[in-house]
C-alpha positions in Angstrom: 75.6 -41.0 -30.4 72.8 -39.6 -28.2 69.0 -39.5 -29.4 69.9 -38.1 -32.8 68.4 -41.0 -34.8 66.1 -41.4 -36.5 66.0 -38.7 -38.3 63.0 -37.0 -40.0 63.0 -37.1 -44.1 63.1 -33.6 -44.0 66.5 -34.0 -41.8 67.7 -36.5 -43.4 67.1 -35.1 -47.6 68.4 -31.3 -46.3 71.5 -32.9 -45.0 71.7 -34.5 -47.9 71.2 -31.4 -49.8 74.0 -29.4 -47.6 77.1 -31.7 -48.2 77.9 -28.6 -50.6 77.8 -24.8 -50.2 73.6 -24.8 -50.9 71.6 -21.8 -50.1 68.0 -22.4 -48.8 65.9 -22.4 -52.1 68.9 -24.7 -53.7 68.2 -27.5 -50.6 64.6 -27.1 -51.6 65.3 -27.4 -55.3 68.1 -30.3 -54.6 65.6 -32.3 -52.4 62.3 -32.1 -55.1 64.8 -33.1 -57.5 66.4 -36.1 -55.7 62.6 -37.7 -55.1 61.0 -36.9 -57.7 59.0 -34.3 -56.5 57.8 -36.9 -53.7 59.5 -34.5 -51.3 59.0 -30.8 -51.0 59.9 -28.7 -48.2 58.0 -25.5 -47.9 59.7 -22.6 -46.7 58.7 -22.4 -43.0 59.6 -25.8 -42.7 63.2 -25.4 -44.3 64.3 -22.8 -42.3 62.7 -24.5 -39.2 65.2 -27.5 -39.9 67.9 -25.5 -40.6 67.9 -23.1 -37.6 67.6 -26.3 -35.5 70.4 -28.7 -37.1 72.7 -24.9 -36.8 72.2 -24.9 -32.8 72.9 -28.6 -33.2 75.8 -28.0 -34.4 75.5 -30.0 -37.9 75.0 -27.9 -40.3 77.2 -24.3 -40.2 76.6 -21.1 -42.3 79.4 -21.3 -45.1 79.1 -18.0 -46.7 76.3 -15.2 -46.3 75.7 -12.5 -48.9 75.3 -8.8 -46.4 73.5 -7.2 -49.3 71.2 -9.6 -48.9 70.0 -11.0 -46.0 68.7 -13.9 -48.0 71.7 -15.4 -50.0 73.3 -17.5 -46.6 74.8 -20.5 -48.0 75.3 -23.5 -45.4 77.1 -26.7 -45.3 77.6 -29.9 -43.1 80.0 -30.3 -40.4 81.7 -33.2 -39.5 79.0 -34.0 -36.4 76.0 -33.5 -39.1 78.3 -36.1 -41.3 78.0 -38.1 -38.5 74.5 -38.1 -37.6 73.7 -38.8 -41.1 76.6 -41.7 -41.1 74.4 -42.9 -38.4 70.9 -43.0 -40.0 72.2 -44.2 -43.6 74.1 -47.5 -41.0 70.3 -47.7 -39.1 68.1 -47.5 -43.1 70.7 -50.3 -45.0 69.8 -53.0 -41.7 66.2 -51.7 -41.8 66.6 -52.7 -46.0 68.5 -55.7 -44.6 65.9 -57.2 -42.4 63.4 -56.9 -45.1 65.3 -58.4 -47.4 65.6 -61.2 -44.9 61.7 -61.3 -44.4 61.5 -61.3 -48.8 63.6 -64.2 -48.7 61.9 -66.3 -46.0 58.2 -65.8 -47.0 59.3 -67.8 -50.5 
């Protein structure tokens, strides 16, 4: 895997929010809920990230309401899942190393 990680926190949560079909506003709500309001994605941040993730092939349009340009649902791709898992492993390693630091401090 090339330089795909580390992911920004916003990208990490967006990928997590599209593990099932989800539209932009749904992603914003889910991320805010998952983080108890700590991470609030602005529309500009979200849609810029969605464009980037689509271009990389990490997410795809799942469905699109042709009546309304705003109703696109997105879904993570296999490539996106692989990148997400790589990042998850990296974060788990960080936490494990931090625990070792705590244990050695006592």
